[in-house]
C-alpha positions as CSV (number, residue, x, y, z in Angstrom):
1,M,10.4,16.6,-6.5
2,L,11.9,13.4,-5.3
3,I,11.8,14.3,-1.5
4,N,7.8,14.7,-2.1
5,L,7.4,11.3,-3.3
6,F,9.6,9.4,-0.8
7,S,7.8,11.9,2.1
8,A,4.2,11.0,0.8
9,I,5.1,7.2,1.3
10,E,6.2,7.4,4.5
11,D,3.2,9.5,5.4
12,S,0.8,7.2,3.7
13,F,2.6,4.3,5.6
14,N,2.7,6.7,9.1
15,Q,-0.4,6.9,8.6
16,L,-1.5,3.3,8.1
17,T,0.6,2.5,11.0
18,E,-1.4,4.7,13.4
19,V,-4.2,2.7,12.2
20,I,-3.2,-0.4,12.8
21,D,-1.4,0.9,16.5
22,K,-5.7,2.0,17.1
23,L,-7.1,-1.8,16.2
24,S,-7.3,-4.6,18.6
25,D,-5.8,-7.7,17.3
26,E,-9.2,-9.0,16.4
27,A,-10.5,-5.9,14.4
28,Y,-7.4,-6.5,12.4
29,C,-8.2,-9.7,11.4
30,K,-12.0,-9.3,11.3
31,K,-13.5,-9.9,8.2
32,L,-15.7,-7.6,7.5
33,N,-19.0,-7.0,5.3
34,T,-17.6,-3.6,3.6
35,L,-14.5,-5.3,2.5
36,S,-16.4,-8.0,0.3
37,G,-15.2,-10.8,3.8
38,A,-11.5,-9.5,3.3
39,S,-9.8,-8.0,6.5
40,I,-7.7,-4.5,7.1
41,G,-4.7,-7.3,8.0
42,Q,-5.3,-8.6,4.5
43,H,-5.6,-4.8,2.7
44,T,-2.5,-4.0,4.9
45,R,-0.6,-6.6,3.7
46,H,-1.5,-6.7,0.2
47,I,0.1,-2.9,0.6
48,I,3.5,-4.3,2.0
49,E,3.6,-6.9,0.0
50,M,3.6,-4.5,-3.5
51,Y,6.2,-2.4,-2.3
52,E,8.2,-5.9,-0.7
53,C,7.9,-6.7,-4.7
54,L,9.4,-3.5,-6.1
55,V,11.8,-3.2,-3.8
56,N,13.1,-6.5,-3.4
57,E,13.3,-6.8,-7.3
58,Y,15.3,-4.0,-7.3
59,E,18.8,-5.5,-8.3
60,S,17.4,-7.5,-11.0
61,G,15.3,-5.3,-13.0
62,V,12.6,-7.3,-13.5
63,V,9.4,-6.4,-11.5
64,C,6.3,-8.9,-10.9
65,Y,3.6,-7.7,-8.9
66,D,1.8,-11.5,-9.4
67,D,5.0,-13.3,-7.5
68,R,4.3,-11.5,-4.0
69,K,4.3,-14.2,-1.2
70,R,0.6,-13.2,0.2
71,D,2.5,-14.2,3.8
72,V,-0.8,-14.7,5.9
73,E,1.4,-14.1,9.0
74,I,1.2,-10.0,8.1
75,E,-2.2,-10.5,7.9
76,T,-3.0,-11.7,11.1
77,Q,-0.2,-10.2,13.4
78,K,-0.1,-6.2,13.8
79,E,3.7,-6.3,15.2
80,M,4.8,-8.4,11.9
81,A,3.1,-5.6,9.7
82,K,4.4,-2.8,11.2
83,N,7.9,-4.3,11.5
84,K,7.1,-4.8,7.2
85,I,6.2,-1.4,7.1
86,A,9.6,0.0,9.4
87,Q,11.8,-2.2,6.8
88,I,9.8,-0.7,3.6
89,I,10.3,2.9,4.9
90,S,14.2,2.0,5.2
91,A,15.1,0.4,2.1
92,F,12.7,2.0,-0.6
93,K,14.8,5.4,-1.3
94,L,16.8,4.2,-4.0
95,E,18.4,5.3,-7.2
96,N,15.8,5.6,-10.3
97,K,17.0,3.1,-12.7
98,E,14.8,1.5,-15.8
99,I,12.8,-1.7,-14.9
100,K,11.1,-4.0,-16.4
101,L,7.6,-5.0,-15.2
102,R,6.4,-8.7,-16.0
103,I,2.7,-9.0,-16.3
104,S,0.3,-11.8,-16.9
105,Y,-3.8,-11.1,-17.7
106,G,-6.3,-13.6,-18.0
107,I,-6.6,-17.0,-16.0
108,N,-5.7,-18.6,-19.4
109,N,-3.2,-16.7,-20.5
110,A,0.0,-18.2,-19.9
111,T,2.0,-15.6,-21.9
112,D,3.7,-13.4,-20.0
113,I,4.0,-9.6,-21.4
114,I,7.1,-7.5,-20.4
115,L,6.5,-3.8,-20.4
116,P,9.2,-0.9,-19.4
117,S,9.2,0.8,-16.9
118,N,11.0,2.5,-13.8
119,Y,11.9,2.5,-10.2
120,F,10.1,5.6,-9.6
121,R,7.1,5.2,-11.9
122,E,6.6,2.3,-9.9
123,L,6.9,3.8,-6.9
124,V,4.2,6.3,-7.9
125,Y,2.1,3.4,-9.1
126,N,2.4,1.9,-5.1
127,L,1.9,5.0,-3.6
128,E,-1.8,5.6,-5.3
129,H,-2.5,1.7,-5.2
130,A,-2.0,2.2,-1.5
131,V,-4.1,5.6,-1.4
132,H,-6.7,3.5,-2.7
133,H,-6.2,0.3,-0.5
134,N,-5.8,2.7,2.7
135,A,-9.1,4.5,1.2
136,L,-10.5,0.7,1.5
137,I,-9.7,-0.2,5.0
138,K,-11.0,3.6,6.2
139,A,-14.5,2.1,5.2
140,G,-13.8,-1.2,6.6
141,L,-13.1,0.7,10.1
142,T,-16.5,1.8,10.0
143,E,-18.0,-1.5,10.7
144,C,-15.2,-2.5,13.8
145,I,-14.0,1.0,15.5
146,E,-14.4,3.5,17.9
147,F,-11.7,6.1,17.3
148,D,-11.0,8.9,15.5
149,I,-9.3,8.2,11.9
150,P,-6.9,10.1,10.5
151,E,-8.2,13.1,8.7
152,N,-6.4,12.5,5.3
153,F,-5.9,8.5,5.6
154,G,-7.5,7.3,2.0
155,L,-7.3,10.0,0.3
156,A,-5.0,11.0,-2.4
157,S,-3.1,14.5,-2.6
158,S,-4.5,16.3,-5.1
159,T,-7.9,15.3,-3.4
160,I,-6.4,16.9,0.1
161,K,-5.3,19.9,-2.4
162,H,-8.4,20.3,-4.4
163,R,-10.6,20.5,-0.9
164,E,-8.3,23.1,0.8
165,Q,-8.9,25.3,-2.7
166,Q,-12.7,25.0,-2.1
167,C,-12.4,26.0,1.7
168,A,-9.9,29.1,0.7
169,Q,-12.8,30.0,-2.0
């Protein structure tokens, strides 16, 4: 089970890296109508920083995704994004442990909520979140590229399995 989770996370990052490699610097940074004015680089940064929050706060045991850096260099420099992805791939395979998730909902709400979670559950969350953003990136790619997108990029593994079962019938 655990090997499958780790493998799925690496596959997701490898597909994202493959897409980034094929994009021009201009296409990576371009604000796209399909993405409501966001860029592929901004979505890539968001994926990276969510994982960074989890890995960087592993030792403290308290994770707050709201506190991520929002580093413009990741969203504007493809090599920086690829380096960050490589760093995450080399660092995320940690033991499961209980952690606390610190969240705050609402603009006028000054009180944080602390929820119990664990590292593996948050890895699953980040993977599902990345798949969602990869699907958005895939939609944005139709506006700015002329290359083949990896077949399963932006698809949840359950969707891939379902499609395979439908084809087998």
